[in-house]
Each structure stands twice: as C-alpha cells, then as structure tokens.
N, C-alpha and C positions, 0 to 999 in steps of 0.2 A: 423034428427040429430041436436044436440045442440052444438054450439061452445062456449068455455070458454077461455078468454084471460088470459095469465100469465103475471104478472108484471116482469119487468127487475130487476135482482139483482143489488145491489149497491156495491158488493164486488167481490173478485176474487175467491170465493169458487167454488168447483166443480159444484154447481148448476148453476153457470154462463153459463155453456155450453148449458143450456136449455133456456137461455134468449130469449124472443120473441116467445116461444112455445105457441101454442093454443091447448087446450084440446077439442077434439071432442068426444061427447058421442055417440058411435055407437050403444050401447044398454044398457039399465038400467032397471032392474026389481027387486027391492029389493036388495038382495045381489048378484044378477047376473048382472055384469057390464062388459062392453067392452069399454075402453077409449083409444083414440089415441092422443099422444102429438107430435106436430111438429111445426116448424116455417114456415109460408107461404113463398113461394119463395125460400126456402133453399134446395130444392130437397131432402128432408128427412134427412138432417144433424141432427144427434143425435135424430132422431125420436124414439119413443118407445111406446109400448102398455102395458096397465095393464088390465088383465082379472081376474075377481073374480067370485067364486061361493062358497056356504057354506063350510068353513074350508079350502079353497084353494085360492091361488093367483099365477098367472103366469105373469112374466115380460118378454117382448120381446124387446130387445134393441140392436140388433146385436148378443147378447148372449141371451139364454133363460134359465130361472130358474123357477122351480115350487116349491112353498112353501106350506106346509100344517101343520096344528096342530089341533088335535081333540077337544081341549078345547075352540077354538075361532071361532065361526061361521063367523063373519065378519073379514076378515084378515086385513082390513084397521085399525081396532081397535088394532090389535097386533102391527102393525108398528107405529101407533100413540103413543102407551103407552110404547114403549120400546126405544124410542129415542126422543130427543127434536126436535121441528120443525126446519128443515134445516139440521139436523144432522143424522147420521146413526149409527147402532149398529151391524157391521158385525159379531162380535164374537158370539152374541146371534142368529142373524138371520140365520147364516149358519147352525145352528142346525136344522132349520126347512126346509131345502132344501130337496126335495124329488127327483127331477130330475135335473141333472146338477152338481152333487156332484164332479165329476172329473174335473170340471172347477172352483172350489172355490179357491183352492190354487195351486201354481206352483212355480217353481224355479225363484228366483228374483236375477238377476245379480248384482243389486245395493246393495242388502243385503249381498250377497257373498263378494263383494269388501269391504264393510264396516267392516265385521267381520274379514276378512283376515288382513286388515290394522290395526285394533284395536289390534289384537293378536300380530302382529309384533311390534307395538309401545310399548305394555306392556312388551314384551320380551326384548326390548332394554332398557326400563326404569329399569327393574329388573336385568339388567346385564347378562341376559341369552343368548342373541343373539350375534353372532360374528360381527365384523366390516364389513360393506358393505352389510348387509342382506337386507336392504331396496331396494337398487338398484338391487340386484339379484332376489328378489321376483317380482319386477316390470318387469324385463326382462323375467324371466322364466314363470311366471304365467299370468300376465296381458298383456304382449306383445306377447308371443309365445304360451301360453296355449290355449287349445280348451275349453273355459269356457262359451260358450253361452248356455250350457245346464248343468244340475246337474251332470250327469255322468262324463262329461269331467272336470267339476270344481273340483269334488272330486278326480278324478284321478290325476289332476295337483297338488293338495295338498299332496296326498299320495306319489307321486313320488318325491316330492321336497326334496332335501338334499343340505345343504351348510355348509361346514366346521364343520360337525358333528351335525348340527342343523336341526330339522324338525318340522312339525306341530303337532306331537304327536298323541294322540287318537282322531280321528275325529268322533267317533260314536255319540257324543252328539251335534255335530254341525248341525244346522238346517238352511238351506238356502231357505226355502219355506215361502211364504207370500201370502196374498190374491191377486188374480189375478186382473189386471186392469179391466177385463170384469166383475168380480163379484162386485167390488167396484162401477163401473159405474152403474150396475143394481140396487145396493142398493141406490145410489143417485137418480136414476130415480124413484124408488118407493117412496122415501121420498118426492121428489119434486112433483111428480104427486099427491100424497095424499094432500099435502099442497095446491096445486092449486085447487084441487077438493073441499077441505073444505072451502077455501076462497070464491069460487064461490057460494057454498051453503049458506054461511052467507050473501053474497051480495044479493042473491035472497030473503032470509028471512027478510032482513032489511026493 
C-alpha cells in the first residue's frame, strides 16, 4: 500500500474538513483504483473511499453514490473537466448518479424558511398582507407548525389563514435542495482527485 499526504487548506471551504487526510492506495491497476482518505489518529473522522473502474466511480463517505457515464472510461477525467480544482458541480454530476439517486435531494428546512419569509416580506411591501402577519406566521408556522419534513411544512402553509390572507397556490413552491450527504460526497470526490493528482505530479517531478 502507498500513503500520500494531503496538504492542509488555508481557507474555510468544505475541503477544510479533510485537512490532514492521507490517501492510501489500496489498489491501482490502470483505471481500477481503490483509494482511502483519512486523517491518522482521528478515528475515521470524515474518512472516505474512491473506487473506480472503466466508466464508473463509487464514493463511500458515510453516504454511497455510484456514478457512471458511457462516454468517459476514466471517471477522474469527468470530475476534473467539469469543475475547477477545489470546486464541485453538483448540478451536472447528479445526472451521472446511478445508485443513490433518492439521496441526492431532500427537504431543506432552511430553504423553506427563507422562501416563506421572502413571500411574507414581499406581500407586506406590496400592501397585500394585513397588519400583524409577520408575528402570526412566526407563531403559527415556525413555532407551532410541524415543519421538520416536507409534508408537514406544506400542510402548515396550506392551512394558514389570517384576516383573509393565505399563501395562495403552493404548487410551484420547491423546498428541495441537494442533501448535505450528496454535497459532502461531491467535495470528497473533488478533494480526493486533487490530492491524487498532486501526488502523481510530485512523483513525476
């Protein structure tokens, strides 16, 4: 097995959670790779694995996603060419997920809260909302509503009425976003490839 050290990031980007990781090459035979990334002494904190074979890549980082694309034998090339070093492209990469699709997106409570508050603010500015609407929304929805999941959040909005005012047609409202697990795995892939590439350049120098 070959150990490769990762440099420590100088910023607070998501890649910083992998600071101190070492990449261990468990197996490498052309496009067949099995790499494990972890920080020694951290008991597997943020550890992850990248496994590749022609046209396929699997990332295991607490969540597991299997990516494949028929046009790209080396999946490292796909991830290198569709995002700058240190960055991710979840919008494009999610199209390549073969297994784990049900974990790509999920209800985002923060997104729900932002959208509701923006709607209320716009209604107040446009003179459409009655006096006291802000306090009532806070009480009925954010304090008393069962809004930890999408069904409850939508029900809270649909049931809300105050002095003849409501949230109107909710069919176009979207409270889903990329899950923390999917984003974490995207960052793991990008970081792992960057460390792998840097190590190969160092060996070739």
